[in-house]
Each structure stands twice: as C-alpha cells, then as structure tokens.
C-alpha positions as CSV (number, residue, x, y, z in Angstrom):
1,M,24.3,-4.4,17.3
2,K,21.8,-3.0,15.2
3,L,23.7,-4.0,12.2
4,I,23.7,-7.0,13.0
5,K,20.2,-7.7,13.9
6,Y,19.8,-6.8,10.3
7,L,22.6,-9.4,9.3
8,I,19.9,-12.2,10.8
9,E,16.8,-9.9,9.2
10,F,18.3,-10.5,5.8
11,F,19.0,-14.2,6.3
12,L,16.0,-15.2,7.7
13,V,14.4,-13.0,4.7
14,I,16.8,-14.7,2.7
15,F,16.0,-17.8,3.6
16,F,12.3,-17.9,3.7
17,F,12.5,-16.0,0.7
18,S,13.9,-19.1,-1.2
19,I,11.9,-21.6,0.7
20,S,8.7,-19.5,-0.9
21,K,10.2,-19.7,-4.3
22,L,10.6,-23.4,-4.4
23,L,7.5,-24.2,-3.5
24,G,5.3,-22.2,-5.6
25,V,2.7,-19.2,-5.4
26,K,0.1,-21.1,-4.0
27,N,1.4,-24.0,-2.0
28,S,3.8,-21.0,-0.1
29,S,1.1,-18.7,-0.1
30,Y,-0.5,-20.9,2.4
31,L,2.6,-22.2,4.3
32,Y,2.9,-18.2,5.2
33,C,0.0,-17.0,5.8
34,N,-0.6,-20.0,9.1
35,I,2.9,-19.6,9.7
36,F,2.7,-15.4,9.8
37,R,-0.4,-16.5,11.9
38,K,1.5,-17.9,14.3
39,I,5.0,-15.8,14.4
40,G,2.9,-12.2,13.8
41,P,1.9,-10.5,17.2
42,L,5.7,-12.2,18.9
43,F,6.9,-9.2,16.7
44,R,4.2,-6.7,17.1
45,S,2.2,-4.7,19.3
46,T,-1.3,-7.1,19.7
47,K,-2.1,-4.6,22.1
48,R,-1.9,-1.6,19.1
49,V,-3.4,-4.1,17.1
50,E,-6.6,-4.3,19.1
51,K,-6.3,-0.9,19.8
52,N,-6.5,0.0,16.2
53,I,-8.9,-1.8,15.2
54,G,-10.7,-0.6,18.3
55,I,-10.7,2.6,17.5
56,A,-12.5,1.6,13.9
57,F,-15.0,-0.9,14.8
58,S,-16.1,0.8,18.4
59,D,-19.1,-2.1,18.2
60,L,-17.0,-5.5,17.5
61,D,-16.8,-8.4,21.0
62,E,-14.0,-10.4,20.9
63,N,-14.3,-12.3,18.8
64,Q,-15.0,-10.6,16.2
65,I,-11.5,-8.8,16.9
66,N,-9.5,-11.2,16.8
67,K,-11.1,-12.7,13.4
68,I,-9.8,-9.3,11.6
69,K,-6.6,-9.9,13.5
70,N,-6.0,-13.5,12.2
71,E,-6.8,-12.1,8.9
72,M,-4.6,-9.6,9.1
73,W,-1.5,-12.3,9.6
74,C,-2.3,-14.5,6.9
75,N,-2.3,-11.6,4.6
76,Y,0.9,-10.6,6.1
77,G,2.4,-13.7,5.4
78,R,0.4,-14.3,2.0
79,V,2.4,-10.9,1.0
80,F,5.0,-12.4,2.4
81,A,5.7,-14.8,-0.1
82,E,4.0,-13.5,-3.0
83,Y,7.3,-11.2,-3.0
84,M,9.3,-14.2,-5.1
85,H,5.7,-15.0,-7.8
86,L,6.0,-11.5,-9.0
87,N,7.1,-12.1,-12.5
88,H,3.5,-15.1,-12.2
89,F,1.1,-12.1,-10.9
90,K,2.3,-10.1,-13.8
91,K,2.1,-12.5,-16.7
92,N,-1.6,-13.4,-15.5
93,K,-1.8,-16.7,-17.7
94,F,-4.2,-18.6,-14.6
95,N,-6.0,-14.7,-15.2
96,N,-5.7,-14.2,-11.0
97,V,-5.8,-10.9,-11.1
98,K,-8.7,-8.9,-12.3
99,I,-10.0,-5.6,-13.3
100,K,-13.2,-4.6,-12.7
101,S,-14.9,-1.1,-13.8
102,L,-12.0,-0.8,-17.1
103,N,-14.6,1.2,-18.9
104,R,-13.1,4.1,-16.2
105,L,-9.4,3.1,-16.7
106,E,-10.8,4.0,-20.1
107,E,-12.2,6.9,-19.5
108,L,-8.9,8.2,-18.0
109,R,-6.9,7.1,-20.7
110,K,-8.2,10.1,-22.5
111,T,-8.2,12.3,-19.4
112,K,-5.6,14.8,-20.6
113,K,-4.8,15.7,-16.9
114,P,-2.6,14.1,-14.6
115,I,-3.1,11.5,-11.9
116,L,-2.7,10.0,-8.8
117,F,-3.9,7.6,-8.0
118,F,-4.0,6.8,-4.3
119,S,-4.7,3.5,-2.2
120,A,-4.5,1.8,1.1
121,H,-2.6,-1.0,2.1
122,L,-4.4,-3.7,1.6
123,A,-4.4,-7.6,-0.1
124,N,-1.2,-7.3,-2.1
125,F,-1.3,-3.5,-2.5
126,E,2.0,-3.9,-4.7
127,L,-0.1,-5.4,-7.3
128,L,-2.0,-2.1,-8.1
129,A,1.5,0.0,-9.5
130,M,2.1,-3.4,-11.6
131,Y,-1.0,-3.8,-13.1
132,L,-1.3,0.7,-13.8
133,E,1.7,-0.1,-15.8
134,K,0.4,-3.4,-17.5
135,E,-2.6,-1.4,-19.0
136,K,-0.1,1.3,-20.2
137,F,-0.6,4.0,-17.8
138,N,3.0,5.9,-17.6
139,I,3.3,6.4,-13.8
140,S,5.8,6.9,-10.8
141,A,5.4,5.0,-7.8
142,L,6.4,6.3,-4.2
143,Y,7.8,3.9,-1.8
144,R,9.8,4.1,1.6
145,P,13.0,2.7,1.7
146,L,13.2,-0.3,4.7
147,N,15.0,0.3,7.2
148,N,16.9,-2.1,6.7
149,P,20.4,-1.8,4.6
150,F,20.4,-5.2,3.1
151,L,16.8,-6.1,2.7
152,N,16.5,-2.8,0.7
153,P,18.2,-3.4,-2.5
154,I,16.3,-6.3,-3.3
155,M,13.1,-4.9,-2.8
156,E,14.0,-2.4,-4.8
157,Y,15.1,-4.7,-7.0
158,L,12.5,-6.3,-7.3
159,R,9.8,-3.3,-6.8
160,K,11.8,-1.8,-10.6
161,K,11.7,-5.2,-12.6
162,Y,8.3,-6.8,-11.5
163,I,5.6,-3.4,-10.6
164,C,6.6,-0.3,-11.8
165,K,9.8,0.8,-13.8
166,K,10.0,4.5,-11.8
167,Q,10.0,4.6,-8.0
168,I,10.0,7.0,-7.0
169,P,12.0,6.3,-2.7
170,K,10.9,8.6,0.5
171,S,14.0,11.2,1.7
172,I,15.0,9.7,4.5
173,P,17.1,12.2,6.7
174,G,20.6,11.2,6.6
175,I,20.8,9.0,3.8
176,S,22.5,10.7,1.1
177,K,21.1,8.0,-1.2
178,Y,17.9,9.0,-0.7
179,K,18.4,13.2,-0.4
180,Y,17.0,14.2,-4.2
181,A,13.8,11.9,-3.7
182,A,11.6,15.1,-2.2
183,R,13.1,16.4,-5.0
184,E,12.8,14.7,-8.3
185,L,8.9,13.8,-6.8
186,I,8.0,17.5,-6.7
187,S,9.8,17.5,-10.7
188,K,7.2,14.9,-11.5
189,I,4.4,16.4,-10.3
190,K,5.5,19.9,-11.6
191,N,6.1,17.6,-14.8
192,G,2.3,17.1,-14.8
193,E,2.9,13.1,-14.8
194,N,1.0,10.0,-12.9
195,I,1.8,8.9,-9.2
196,A,0.9,5.8,-7.6
197,L,1.0,6.8,-3.6
198,M,-0.5,4.7,-0.6
199,V,-1.8,7.6,1.6
200,D,-3.8,5.4,4.2
201,Q,-0.4,5.0,7.3
202,K,1.6,7.6,10.0
203,V,3.2,9.8,8.6
204,T,5.2,12.2,10.4
205,Q,4.0,15.7,8.2
206,G,1.4,17.2,8.0
207,I,-2.3,18.2,8.6
208,K,-4.1,16.3,11.1
209,V,-8.0,14.9,9.6
210,N,-10.6,12.7,10.5
211,F,-9.4,8.5,9.9
212,F,-12.5,6.8,11.7
213,G,-13.3,9.6,14.2
214,K,-10.3,10.2,15.0
215,K,-7.7,13.1,14.6
216,A,-4.2,11.7,12.6
217,L,-1.7,12.7,11.2
218,T,-2.8,12.6,7.6
219,M,-0.3,14.0,4.7
220,N,-1.8,17.3,2.8
221,L,0.2,15.9,-0.6
222,P,-2.7,14.5,-2.1
223,A,-4.8,17.7,-2.2
224,L,-1.1,19.8,-2.7
225,M,-1.5,18.4,-6.4
226,A,-5.2,18.6,-6.9
227,I,-6.0,21.8,-6.1
228,K,-2.3,23.1,-7.7
229,Y,-1.3,21.2,-10.4
230,N,-5.1,19.8,-11.2
231,Y,-4.2,16.9,-10.7
232,I,-7.2,13.6,-10.5
233,L,-7.2,11.8,-7.2
234,Q,-8.3,8.0,-8.6
235,P,-7.9,5.7,-5.8
236,L,-7.9,2.3,-6.3
237,S,-9.0,-1.0,-4.7
238,I,-8.0,-4.4,-4.2
239,K,-9.7,-7.5,-2.3
240,R,-7.9,-10.7,-2.0
241,V,-11.1,-13.3,-3.2
242,N,-9.9,-16.7,-3.1
243,G,-5.8,-17.0,-1.7
244,T,-3.7,-16.2,-4.4
245,D,-7.1,-14.5,-6.6
246,F,-8.0,-11.3,-6.5
247,D,-9.8,-7.9,-7.8
248,I,-8.6,-4.6,-7.9
249,I,-11.4,-2.0,-7.8
250,I,-11.4,1.4,-10.0
251,E,-13.3,3.7,-7.7
252,E,-15.0,6.9,-8.5
253,A,-12.3,9.8,-8.8
254,I,-12.5,12.0,-5.6
255,N,-15.5,14.8,-6.1
256,I,-12.7,18.3,-6.4
257,E,-14.9,21.6,-5.6
258,H,-14.1,24.7,-6.0
259,K,-14.8,24.8,-2.2
260,D,-12.1,22.5,-1.6
261,D,-9.4,23.4,0.3
262,E,-6.3,20.7,1.9
263,H,-7.9,20.0,5.0
264,S,-11.8,19.1,2.6
265,L,-10.0,17.6,-0.1
266,M,-8.0,15.4,2.5
267,S,-11.4,14.6,5.0
268,K,-12.7,13.3,0.9
269,I,-9.3,11.0,0.7
270,N,-9.4,9.8,4.4
271,K,-13.3,8.5,4.5
272,K,-12.9,6.9,1.4
273,L,-10.5,4.9,1.8
274,E,-12.3,4.0,5.7
275,K,-15.2,2.8,2.8
276,I,-12.8,0.2,1.1
277,I,-10.6,-1.1,4.5
278,I,-14.6,-1.6,6.6
279,K,-15.0,-3.8,3.4
280,N,-12.4,-6.2,4.2
281,P,-10.5,-5.0,7.3
282,G,-8.6,-8.4,7.6
283,Q,-7.0,-7.3,4.1
284,W,-5.4,-3.8,5.9
285,I,-2.5,-4.1,8.1
286,W,-3.6,-2.8,11.6
287,T,-0.2,-2.3,13.0
288,H,1.1,1.1,12.0
289,D,0.5,3.8,15.0
290,R,-1.7,6.2,12.8
291,W,-3.6,7.7,15.0
292,R,-0.3,8.7,16.1
293,I,-0.1,12.6,16.7
C-alpha cells in the first residue's frame, strides 16, 4: 500500500515539476504559491500549524494567524516550483539573490577555525548552501533523505548538481545506503571541515531546550562541535523579499564562552532562530511537530 502511495506521489511531483519547468521561474513560483494556498491545508494538519503558531505568538488574533498560514503555504509552493530553476538562482544573471554583510564572509574566509553554518527552513533555504559554495567555502551539507524511494534520487541529484556538491545524508535505520552517513559526518568534523546544517525542525534524539518559551527536543550536535572541535557557530538567514528575489543575511556569530555547555549553547542557538523567525514568520515551516517530546 505504501509503495503505491509513493508511486502516485512520484508521478504527481514529476508532473508538477514539468509544468514548473515549462512556465519558467516567476510564473511557476506565482502559480504554485496560489495552488499550495488552496491544497496545502488538505495534506497537513491545520490544527498543528495553528497550535505551533500559538506557541510562538500567543497574542495573535485569528486574522493574524491566518495571514501567517497563507504566507507559509505560498512559500511552500514557491520553493516547490523553484526546485526546477535552481540553475537560474545559481547563475543569478538577474541579481535575484543578494548577500548582505559581505564583510562578515570575508572575515570568515580568513579564520583558521572550522565553521558550522546553521539556519532554519525559511524562504528558499536551499539557496544558503548554494551561495556558500559559490563564495568559495568548502562545505558539506547535512540533509534528510526523503521517505519516498522514487523521489529521493531526484532530490539528491538536484542537491548535488546545483546546491552543494558535498551532501551528507542523515542516517536512516534499516536503509543500508545511509548506514555510514553518521560515520562520514564524524570524520569530516574531526578533520575540521566546514559543515552546513538546519537546526530548527523536530528530532528524535537530543536535549530538551526552550524554543519560543516551551521545551523542545533539540539536536546537540552544534554545541558538541563548538565545545569539542572548536567550531565557529555561524547563523545565516534568508528572506524572500519579492516573489523570486532573496536576501541572504550573514548574522553575528554565536558568542561562545568558557562556561558554556551543551544546553547553554543550544539555548543561544534557539534564541537566535527565534529572532530570525519572528522577522518573517510566514516564511518558516510551521507544519512540523517541533515541540513533540
């Protein structure tokens, strides 16, 4: 039964990807924004989205919550359409993507310490690793493979060709292809290689840290990298400013003190993510069960 579901899902995605390719980046991004606004709530729990927004913004009224929901589904649709136009963003002929605070990137280039670039699933988050690589940073990006075995090879191909050549899948129990992923990641960390990582969504293992004032299971890997391997914890954010135009912001690095432990560092990271999300709540993915413990 699950195999049939995955096959149907595969053919639907290929169909809509093909339409996106034919329409071009602007038209498809606009079209899928409106399609996802209509169909998105049918595939994901509206109650969960509303509950999550309520945790983060307890003082919002119904209209404000609906505004965030509509913007989120629109962004979902735009990101889906934009997978077929990653090369457009990589070439950036029309200056669709602008990097703010370039001076901070220059400072990072000069450092001899390894860097953990981290961010949240905001706007078109895939462009972050793409532009780090474009800026000549040697990075490996950690990603979670799709559950769908038919779609996953396509997404892996797109990521490696257009986003970041060095992709490390999160290991998945029972799938032999990914059983050495954790070992590969640890090897790169020990060698002091730069890593790109999303740290905002739910995990099955980690430590309990406040996120928008409520305990959430949070991965402790960034803290361990900073404490044990002297990594710089460098937050990035991305904002969709107008349709298919984006600003990438190089945020201030996390201040690491001698007294910091895993919990205090992950608390600093979560607080940074909160500030980034608050600026553009409609561009963050609220569908995950982030506060499930």
